[in-house]
C-alpha positions, 0 to 999 in steps of 0.5 A, a space after each residue: 618854923 612851920 609856914 603856910 603861904 596862901 595864894 589862889 593860883 601858884 605860878 610864875 606868870 602872875 607877878 603877885 604869885 611869883 613874888 610869894 613863890 620866890 620867898 617860899 622857895 628860899 625859906 623852904 630850904 630850912 623851914 617846913 613850908 606848905 603852899 595853899 593854892 587852888 592851882 599849882 603850875 609846877 615846872 623845873 628849876 634845873 639848869 638848861 643847856 645854856 646855863 639858864 633857869 627854866 620857868 616853873 615852880 621848884 616843888 621839891 621843898 614845897 608841899 601843895 595843899 589844894 583848895 578846890 573850888 570854882 575858877 570862873 568868874 573871878 568873883 566866884 573864884 575869889 569868894 569860894 577860895 576865901 571861904 574854904 581857906 578860912 574854914 580849913 586854916 582855922 584848924 591848921 597848926 602853923 607858926 606863920 600863915 602868910 597871905 598875898 592879899 585878903 585871900 584869907 582872914 586867918 593870916 598872920 602876915 599879909 603881903 600888900 601888892 594892891 590896895 583895892 579901893 585905891 586901885 578901883 578909883 585910879 582905874 575907873 576911867 580906864 574901866 569905863 572906856 574898856 571894851 567889855 560887855 555888861 556881864 563882865 562889867 557886872 562881874 568886875 563890880 562884884 569882884 571889887 566889892 568882895 575884895 574890898 570887904 575882905 580887905 576890911 575884914 583882914 586889915 582892920 582887926 586883930 587876927 584869930 591868933 593875935 596881932 598881924 603884920 603887913 608888908 606893902 611892897 613900896 613906900 607908895 603902897 604903904 601910904 595907900 594902905 594906911 590912908 585906906 585902913 588907918 585902923 592898922 596904924 591905930 591897932 599897932 600904936 594902941 597895942 604897943 602902948 598897952 604892952 610897953 613893947 615899942 619895937 614891933 611895927 605892924 607895917 614894914 615895906 618889903 619890896 618885890 625883887 628879881 632873880 639876879 642871875 636870870 635877869 642879868 645884862 650878860 643874857 644879851 650875849 646869848 639872846 639879843 640877836 636871836 630874839 631880834 632876828 625872830 621878830 624882824 628887829 635889826 641889830 642896830 634898831 633902838 628897841 623899847 620894851 613893854 611887858 605885861 597884860 591889862 594893856 590899857 591900865 598899864 598904859 600901852 595905848 599911851 606908849 603907842 601914841 608916843 610912837 605915833 609922834 616919834 615916827 622913826 623907823 629905827 625906834 621899835 616897840 617890842 610888846 611882851 605879854 597879852 591881853 584878852 581885851 587887847 583888840 582895841 590896842 592892836 586896832 590902834 596900831 593899825 589905825 596909826 599905821 605903826 605895824 612896822 614899828 610895833 611888834 607883839 611878841 605875845 606871852 613869853 615864859 622866858 621873858 628875860 630873853 626879851 629884856 636882853 633884846 631891848 635897849 630901854 624899858 617903858 611902863 606908863 602904868 595907871 596903877 601899880 603897887 611895885 611892878 616886878 617887870 620894872 625891877 626885872 628890867 632894871 636887873 637886866 641892865 635896862 634904864 626904866 621910864 615909868 609913870 609916877 605910880 607906887 614903886 616909881 620912887 623906890 626904883 627911880 627916885 635917885 634919877 640915875 637909872 631911868 626917869 619918872 614921866 607924866 602919862 602923856 604921849 608927848 612926854 613919853 616920846 621926848 624921854 625915849 628920844 633923849 635916851 635914843 640920842 644919847 648912848 652914853 646916858 643910856 649905858 650909864 643909867 643901864 649900869 646904875 639900874 643893875 647896881 640898884 637891883 643888886 643892892 635893893 631887890 635880890 630875892 635872897 635879901 627879901 626872903 631874909 627880911 620877911 623871915 625877920 618879920 616872922 620872928 619879930 611877930 612871934 616874939 611880940 605875941 609871946 611877949 603879949 602872952 606873957 603879959 596877959 595882954 594878947 587880944 584876938 579876933 574870934 
């Protein structure tokens, strides 16, 4: 099978990109796979001396098709990439074109990591309170408008090559997708009635995943003490881990306010990642005299080492489709506390590997304290989190499910062609 994956920036540092790459790398073993991207950050996947995988993209079986253009500001980056990708992909010969979001209108399959109208609505207050100048705010509005327009174009009509498939990464994201773009469901039902073929569902939930070897509880033996010593954390400290950028949207301010209530010198917060607008969060730490409780580790390419240093993962995000960070933390054997965003029920719905909490500092502080005071609960939920990741969130399993969707879509199109009922959007 000839497959094209479309993503603006191909790297392992952004969650949406990493999710596409994990699937592409696995399918490239037995299929002809091209990666259409503006940037392609290549690294080695060879084993390091410690027996771990290094970060970067394994370019061995992937062919990079460069889509040149302007990288800044964000709305120009998106618009120019989409224009060039649309024009070139119309002439390309692939069995499947798979895109992460609406970066092209030509795709057969879309992974849905964000439903932009919902994201804009849910993050509005966070945007209003953010410290950003007028040009950046204007840029946000242009970008939001461009992405929503592109989503409508890609998600509400037949593709140039026939019916499409949509892969939301969580149950909540599926609901957001169908409520924002109900035409997806209508198109699928109408086409099934017309053809008499009821087996193809245009919307299939396929979650994000984790590298179960890299993110593993045994990494604690290698990195727990080293990372703690590097950042001034004691071996008997109770370490809460937060990972990500866009700190205000992901609730780091609420987590810091929770620490203001805890005021326990042995409960420490380890922040992995960075935010170019993060000065206000750092200032919050200073104002609340929490510098001895909060450690900013900065961006880390080998984030699994930092999970190995932690005891609990907390993620009170405002909006998410299904955070890779939460899945990777669970795979590392950390119980996860998160807000009721999309993906929370998929990961924590059973209540035995973490907890869903309100975006409230008091609720967050109480739950952290509950785990800190009950080592047996912490250990049991950590074990269950790992088992959950093994059962539901392996990249090998996700790649297999994705390939099944490709095959079903191709078979469905062949069926429609044989019946003479194929509809295309020219």
